[in-house]
BAKOL-662460 format. One line per 5 residues: number of its first residue (from 1); their letters; for each residue y, z, x of N, C-alpha, C. Coordinates in pm, 1 decimal. Layout:
<pts>
NUM> a> Y/Z/X/Y/Z/X/Y/Z/X | ...
</pts>
This chain:
<pts>
1> xxxxx> -4696.7/-1725.4/-2293.7/-4739.3/-1570.1/-2284.5/-4735.3/-1545.5/-2148.4 | -4779.8/-1610.6/-2036.5/-4771.0/-1552.5/-1866.0/-4633.2/-1513.1/-1861.5 | -4527.7/-1605.6/-1887.2/-4377.1/-1541.8/-1859.6/-4302.6/-1426.1/-1921.7 | -4370.9/-1391.6/-2039.4/-4334.8/-1264.8/-2107.0/-4398.0/-1153.1/-2043.0 | -4534.5/-1151.3/-2001.4/-4561.1/-1042.7/-1914.2/-4534.2/-1021.2/-1760.9
6> xxxxx> -4487.2/-1170.1/-1720.3/-4449.9/-1152.4/-1584.5/-4303.9/-1098.2/-1519.4 | -4244.7/-1116.6/-1611.4/-4081.0/-1047.5/-1630.3/-4101.6/-913.2/-1598.4 | -4119.8/-846.0/-1720.7/-4117.8/-685.2/-1726.8/-4217.6/-643.6/-1592.5 | -4337.6/-729.6/-1539.4/-4387.5/-621.0/-1447.5/-4336.5/-672.2/-1318.3 | -4250.8/-772.3/-1337.8/-4157.2/-797.3/-1186.9/-4049.3/-666.6/-1172.4
11> xxxxx> -3978.1/-668.1/-1299.0/-3870.9/-557.6/-1317.9/-3946.0/-428.6/-1267.2 | -4059.5/-405.6/-1351.7/-4125.3/-267.6/-1267.8/-4139.5/-239.8/-1159.0 | -4212.5/-335.6/-1101.6/-4267.7/-339.7/-939.5/-4116.4/-334.4/-848.4 | -4040.2/-382.7/-902.4/-3894.1/-374.7/-855.1/-3877.1/-241.1/-826.4 | -3848.2/-178.9/-930.8/-3798.6/-63.5/-961.1/-3887.3/55.7/-868.8
16> xxxxx> -3994.2/26.2/-905.0/-4099.3/119.4/-795.4/-4035.4/125.4/-612.2 | -4025.1/-46.8/-607.0/-4009.8/-34.2/-476.1/-3884.7/43.0/-441.1 | -3787.0/2.9/-471.8/-3647.1/61.9/-470.5/-3656.9/216.8/-453.8 | -3753.2/281.4/-554.5/-3705.9/435.3/-549.1/-3790.5/485.5/-426.7 | -3899.3/396.4/-407.0/-3984.0/448.9/-274.1/-3929.9/451.8/-131.6
21> xxxxx> -3854.4/314.6/-134.1/-3775.4/312.3/-21.4/-3646.8/409.6/36.3 | -3669.7/509.1/-81.6/-3499.5/594.4/-71.4/-3356.2/559.0/-118.0 | -3379.8/455.8/-222.9/-3242.3/367.5/-268.5/-3221.7/474.4/-354.4 | -3070.7/505.5/-330.1/-2972.8/558.7/-451.3/-2835.7/496.7/-435.1 | -2770.0/529.7/-557.1/-2633.0/497.4/-559.1/-2563.0/537.9/-496.0
26> xxxxx> -2470.7/468.6/-444.4/-2356.6/517.5/-361.9/-2287.5/679.7/-396.6 | -2287.1/751.5/-352.3/-2196.6/881.3/-414.6/-2325.4/989.2/-484.6 | -2427.0/938.1/-443.2/-2519.2/1036.8/-533.5/-2645.8/1099.4/-404.7 | -2644.0/1227.0/-422.1/-2684.8/1313.1/-336.8/-2799.6/1389.1/-391.7 | -2934.6/1461.9/-298.0/-3031.9/1552.4/-337.0/-2943.4/1665.5/-294.9
31> xxxxx> -2950.1/1746.4/-442.3/-2836.1/1892.3/-450.7/-2942.0/1984.3/-462.3 | -2926.7/2084.9/-360.9/-3030.1/2220.5/-358.7/-3033.3/2289.2/-493.5 | -3108.9/2341.0/-541.3/-3121.0/2405.1/-665.3/-3018.8/2512.1/-698.2 | -3000.8/2596.9/-538.4/-2894.7/2705.1/-539.1/-2755.5/2666.7/-535.5 | -2730.8/2526.8/-561.4/-2577.4/2456.7/-538.7/-2553.1/2417.9/-649.5
36> xxxxx> -2627.0/2408.8/-749.0/-2626.1/2301.0/-898.8/-2484.6/2328.6/-981.0 | -2470.7/2483.2/-918.3/-2332.3/2515.7/-1018.7/-2244.0/2589.0/-897.2 | -2084.3/2522.4/-943.6/-1987.4/2582.2/-889.2/-1873.7/2621.4/-929.3 | -1777.5/2672.0/-889.5/-1634.8/2726.5/-951.0/-1538.7/2664.3/-896.2 | -1454.9/2553.7/-965.2/-1343.7/2471.2/-886.3/-1255.7/2540.8/-891.3
41> xxxxx> -1170.0/2553.2/-819.1/-1037.6/2639.5/-826.5/-909.7/2527.9/-758.0 | -832.0/2494.2/-818.6/-711.6/2425.3/-737.4/-557.6/2518.7/-736.1 | -542.2/2518.5/-646.8/-379.8/2611.5/-619.7/-274.1/2488.4/-663.0 | -275.2/2370.7/-644.4/-212.7/2270.3/-696.2/-213.1/2260.2/-814.8 | -94.4/2209.8/-857.8/-94.6/2178.5/-1027.9/2.3/2096.5/-1035.1
46> xxxxx> 3.2/1960.8/-1058.2/-118.3/1926.3/-1124.6/-171.3/1882.4/-967.2 | -311.6/1858.0/-979.3/-391.4/1807.1/-868.3/-429.6/1663.3/-902.0 | -419.9/1583.8/-787.2/-424.0/1462.2/-768.5/-568.9/1428.1/-720.7 | -655.0/1536.0/-629.9/-772.5/1536.4/-616.8/-871.0/1590.5/-719.9 | -841.5/1690.8/-764.7/-924.1/1787.8/-859.5/-984.0/1678.4/-957.6
51> xxxxx> -919.4/1586.6/-1040.3/-1022.0/1485.7/-1124.9/-1119.1/1401.9/-1084.5 | -1097.9/1348.2/-962.4/-1196.7/1283.3/-893.4/-1246.4/1362.9/-828.8 | -1251.5/1490.9/-784.3/-1354.8/1579.4/-758.4/-1454.9/1614.6/-833.7 | -1410.6/1650.1/-943.9/-1486.5/1734.4/-1075.1/-1580.0/1577.6/-1110.3 | -1523.9/1478.4/-1105.9/-1627.9/1346.5/-1146.1/-1721.6/1324.1/-1025.7
56> xxxxx> -1697.8/1328.1/-890.8/-1832.1/1332.0/-811.3/-1883.4/1431.5/-802.7 | -1829.8/1581.4/-845.3/-1931.6/1684.9/-843.4/-2045.9/1658.8/-989.7 | -1971.3/1605.1/-1113.0/-2062.5/1610.3/-1200.4/-2149.2/1467.6/-1226.1 | -2115.4/1371.1/-1148.1/-2186.8/1286.5/-1111.2/-2352.8/1294.8/-1040.2 | -2295.2/1403.5/-956.1/-2434.8/1480.6/-899.2/-2479.9/1553.0/-936.1
61> xxxxx> -2482.9/1570.5/-1079.3/-2556.3/1715.6/-1191.6/-2484.6/1871.7/-1119.3 | -2372.4/1874.3/-1100.4/-2329.2/1998.7/-991.3/-2240.0/2037.9/-1155.8 | -2301.3/2143.9/-1210.9/-2213.5/2191.4/-1315.7/-2094.3/2293.3/-1259.6 | -1980.4/2275.3/-1338.4/-1843.3/2366.5/-1300.0/-1858.7/2442.1/-1422.5 | -1850.3/2574.6/-1366.5/-1880.8/2678.0/-1457.9/-1837.6/2834.5/-1366.2
66> xxxxx> -1732.2/2870.0/-1464.5/-1645.4/2990.9/-1370.1/-1772.6/3094.7/-1333.9 | -1877.4/3109.1/-1395.4/-1953.1/3199.9/-1311.7/-2047.1/3127.1/-1249.2 | -2021.0/3073.1/-1154.7/-2076.0/3024.9/-1019.2/-2080.5/3099.7/-970.3 | -2199.5/3116.3/-842.6/-2220.8/3187.0/-724.1/-2102.5/3167.1/-598.5 | -2092.2/3006.7/-606.9/-2020.7/2970.9/-506.7/-1895.8/2921.5/-579.7
71> xxxxx> -1800.9/2942.2/-496.2/-1622.4/2870.6/-502.5/-1592.5/2789.8/-443.5 | -1544.1/2681.2/-459.1/-1487.4/2586.3/-398.7/-1339.8/2582.4/-453.8 | -1258.0/2632.5/-330.1/-1109.8/2623.9/-365.6/-1046.2/2483.2/-298.7 | -960.1/2437.4/-358.9/-876.5/2357.8/-337.7/-752.8/2407.6/-308.2 | -694.8/2492.2/-166.5/-633.0/2550.9/-128.2/-439.0/2457.0/-124.8
76> xxxxx> -453.2/2325.7/-63.1/-334.5/2262.1/-84.7/-382.4/2125.3/-62.6 | -310.3/2034.6/-129.0/-308.7/1889.9/-111.9/-148.4/1848.7/-92.6 | -182.4/1753.4/1.3/-55.5/1673.1/26.1/-59.8/1515.1/32.4 | 77.8/1450.8/-22.7/50.0/1292.3/-21.5/152.2/1230.7/34.9 | 134.9/1145.4/139.8/294.5/1083.2/159.1/269.7/954.7/147.1
81> xxxxx> 377.8/882.6/164.6/386.7/721.5/222.5/559.2/698.8/315.0 | 520.6/636.7/412.6/631.3/584.8/480.4/623.6/478.0/550.4 | 725.8/416.4/591.5/733.7/268.6/592.2/659.5/246.8/778.0 | 540.9/176.0/765.8/482.9/176.1/899.6/578.8/31.3/1001.6 | 579.2/-74.7/916.4/657.7/-163.6/991.3/789.5/-218.3/917.7
86> xxxxx> 841.5/-299.9/999.5/995.2/-363.4/927.4/998.2/-474.9/935.5 | 1052.5/-563.7/843.2/1087.2/-695.7/870.6/1183.3/-721.5/970.0 | 1276.2/-851.1/1005.0/1390.5/-901.3/1070.8/1501.1/-829.3/1006.2 | 1482.7/-815.5/869.1/1620.4/-748.3/771.2/1598.6/-635.0/723.9 | 1533.9/-548.6/814.2/1480.3/-395.1/818.3/1443.5/-382.8/671.2
91> xxxxx> 1353.4/-484.6/592.9/1283.6/-415.3/495.3/1154.6/-366.0/487.8 | 1117.7/-313.6/447.3/920.4/-268.6/461.6/854.8/-350.9/466.8 | 769.3/-382.9/559.8/677.9/-476.0/555.4/527.6/-416.9/538.7 | 540.8/-320.6/571.4/385.8/-231.8/562.6/451.4/-106.0/513.1 | 341.2/-46.2/463.8/379.2/113.4/407.2/231.7/140.7/482.6
96> xxxxx> 227.0/277.5/511.2/141.5/368.8/556.1/82.7/504.4/442.0 | 0.6/495.4/389.8/-27.0/608.6/259.1/-100.7/723.8/368.9 | -85.9/848.7/387.6/-172.6/959.9/359.8/-204.1/1061.4/290.5 | -331.9/1098.1/271.8/-379.2/1195.4/186.1/-420.8/1296.0/277.5 | -402.4/1455.1/230.4/-450.5/1577.6/316.8/-517.2/1682.7/234.1
101> xxxxx> -608.3/1709.1/238.0/-635.9/1813.4/110.9/-707.2/1967.3/253.4 | -650.2/2046.1/168.2/-716.1/2170.1/272.3/-820.7/2233.6/163.1 | -930.2/2309.2/203.7/-1056.7/2343.0/82.1/-1137.8/2463.2/185.0 | -1171.6/2544.3/73.4/-1285.1/2616.3/138.7/-1390.6/2666.3/32.1 | -1527.0/2683.3/66.8/-1608.8/2745.9/-20.4/-1662.8/2863.5/9.4
106> xxxxx> -1639.2/2963.0/-101.1/-1679.2/3120.9/-106.8/-1772.8/3165.7/-164.3 | -1878.6/3233.9/-110.5/-1978.8/3258.9/-172.4/-1959.5/3426.3/-219.4 | -1943.0/3427.6/-352.0/-1903.8/3564.2/-457.1/-1977.6/3668.9/-441.7 | -2140.2/3610.2/-436.1/-2217.6/3747.6/-414.8/-2254.3/3807.2/-290.9 | -2163.4/3764.6/-205.1/-2149.5/3801.0/-40.2/-2034.8/3842.0/-31.5
111> xxxxx> -1965.6/3930.9/-90.4/-1824.4/3987.8/-78.1/-1743.7/3874.4/-85.4 | -1748.8/3796.1/-99.9/-1643.5/3678.5/-127.2/-1630.0/3599.9/60.0 | -1757.1/3619.3/99.8/-1769.6/3533.5/251.4/-1754.6/3438.9/242.7 | -1665.5/3383.1/327.1/-1667.1/3208.5/323.7/-1760.7/3137.3/413.3 | -1822.3/3046.1/337.8/-1955.9/2967.0/382.5/-1860.7/2865.3/452.2
116> xxxxx> -1775.6/2816.3/389.1/-1698.9/2680.9/468.8/-1541.6/2717.6/483.3 | -1527.8/2805.9/627.6/-1380.2/2842.7/638.2/-1280.7/2701.3/605.1 | -1131.2/2757.7/585.0/-1010.3/2656.3/529.3/-1089.1/2541.9/638.9 | -1101.8/2384.6/560.2/-1117.2/2305.9/612.8/-997.7/2160.1/599.7 | -961.1/2097.4/704.2/-874.0/2002.8/616.5/-932.3/1858.1/640.0
121> xxxxx> -888.6/1787.9/522.5/-955.0/1634.2/572.7/-838.0/1530.9/515.1 | -824.3/1419.9/622.5/-717.9/1350.8/582.5/-782.6/1207.0/606.9 | -716.0/1163.5/488.7/-747.7/977.4/511.6/-601.3/911.1/514.1 | -590.4/812.5/546.0/-483.3/707.6/581.2/-512.6/560.7/573.9 | -405.8/496.2/493.8/-457.4/326.6/482.9/-310.8/280.7/483.0
126> xxxxx> -303.1/166.5/558.9/-167.2/89.3/568.3/-183.8/-41.6/473.4 | -112.0/-46.4/371.6/-93.6/-200.1/287.2/47.0/-280.2/354.9 | 33.8/-373.0/287.7/177.4/-506.6/328.3/202.5/-479.7/191.5 | 370.0/-458.5/204.0/449.5/-475.7/84.4/470.5/-637.7/81.6 | 440.9/-655.5/-59.6/496.6/-815.9/-73.2/636.9/-766.5/-140.9
131> xxxxx> 744.6/-848.4/-57.0/879.9/-814.8/-130.8/910.3/-913.1/-257.2 | 824.8/-1009.0/-235.3/825.6/-1116.2/-371.4/787.5/-1067.1/-503.9 | 675.8/-962.4/-471.3/581.2/-945.1/-595.8/595.8/-771.6/-612.0 | 659.8/-686.9/-623.7/708.4/-582.7/-633.8/615.3/-513.1/-712.3 | 555.1/-548.9/-830.5/482.8/-509.5/-927.6/361.3/-484.4/-882.3
136> xxxxx> 294.1/-609.3/-801.0/153.9/-624.0/-714.2/148.7/-529.4/-615.2 | 225.1/-512.2/-542.1/285.1/-381.1/-473.7/264.2/-299.6/-481.3 | 301.7/-243.3/-627.9/289.0/-108.1/-679.8/152.1/-70.6/-706.6 | 130.1/-169.0/-806.4/-39.6/-175.4/-849.5/-117.9/-163.3/-706.6 | -131.0/-210.7/-620.1/-194.5/-220.9/-494.8/-161.1/-72.0/-478.8
141> xxxxx> -52.6/-13.5/-450.2/-50.5/119.4/-374.1/-130.6/196.8/-481.7 | -138.7/202.2/-598.7/-202.7/280.8/-712.3/-335.4/291.1/-635.8 | -388.0/154.9/-655.6/-513.4/161.3/-665.3/-602.0/206.2/-514.0 | -525.5/167.8/-429.3/-529.2/248.6/-255.0/-498.9/420.6/-280.6 | -421.2/425.1/-356.7/-437.5/600.7/-391.9/-553.4/654.1/-475.8
146> xxxxx> -568.7/592.1/-553.3/-733.2/645.7/-614.2/-863.0/650.9/-520.5 | -872.4/509.6/-443.7/-983.3/472.0/-364.7/-951.4/595.3/-235.9 | -827.8/637.6/-217.0/-827.2/774.7/-105.9/-897.4/872.9/-159.9 | -823.5/921.7/-297.6/-877.8/1039.0/-373.4/-1034.4/1032.4/-380.2 | -1097.0/922.3/-412.7/-1239.4/911.6/-393.7/-1322.3/941.8/-276.9
151> xxxxx> -1255.5/927.2/-185.9/-1280.7/934.4/-69.4/-1296.6/1066.4/22.0 | -1210.4/1119.1/-57.9/-1168.7/1261.9/11.2/-1252.1/1357.7/-93.0 | -1274.5/1302.6/-219.0/-1353.7/1343.0/-310.9/-1536.8/1414.2/-239.7 | -1551.8/1253.2/-219.8/-1695.7/1249.3/-162.8/-1704.7/1334.9/-24.6 | -1621.0/1354.5/19.9/-1631.8/1388.1/191.5/-1618.3/1548.6/147.3
156> xxxxx> -1563.7/1625.8/29.2/-1599.0/1762.0/11.6/-1707.8/1776.1/-36.5 | -1771.2/1675.6/-155.5/-1908.8/1673.1/-186.3/-2005.0/1723.0/-112.5 | -1993.9/1609.0/26.7/-2092.7/1610.6/120.1/-2088.4/1749.6/184.1 | -1983.0/1791.9/233.5/-1949.7/1918.3/264.7/-1997.5/2069.2/219.7 | -1971.0/2058.6/70.0/-2045.5/2141.6/1.3/-2159.1/2135.1/17.1
161> xxxxx> -2268.6/2000.5/-10.6/-2416.3/2023.6/-16.9/-2440.1/2042.8/146.7 | -2382.9/2058.0/239.6/-2437.8/2118.0/356.9/-2414.6/2228.5/390.3 | -2422.2/2336.1/298.1/-2421.9/2511.2/304.7/-2577.6/2517.2/298.7 | -2596.6/2565.2/450.1/-2712.6/2656.9/419.2/-2764.7/2775.2/342.5 | -2835.1/2754.5/205.4/-2826.7/2880.2/128.1/-2935.1/2965.1/131.7
166> xx> -2892.2/3111.9/82.8/-2988.1/3174.3/138.6/-2998.6/3242.0/-33.0 | -3144.7/3287.5/-33.4/-3165.7/3374.4/-172.1/-3120.8/3472.6/-200.0
</pts>
């Protein structure tokens, strides 16, 4: 009987302690009410960053709606891969992946005033190319690209939430 009561009580106590210390899951932010709606526009079709950005906004309970006061525009994105180092046989030993996104935020209620003027974000990663296991290297590149898109999306969300809102 005593252990039946102790376990739920312990779980309740731990959850209260975690919330009291300010713990929150990675990628979750305090969103001001004025920023709870945004219009997302992407110039690149198909966009590699847009799905991750949509997911990051939705996780933070920011509604994507065409009638929102603020418009988050993805102006451009660029993704490259280049050889970083070579082996003695002139084969690629490492590749450098680079993703760049340009965006801005506009307040549509104030005559399309730029709250965040065009900004460029860049992320880079280097990975080892395993010539003996091309499938693994290809999978590794896909995973790294996915992580880079998540990183850029989180940076954009953080900058969007830094806007000083006026009534």
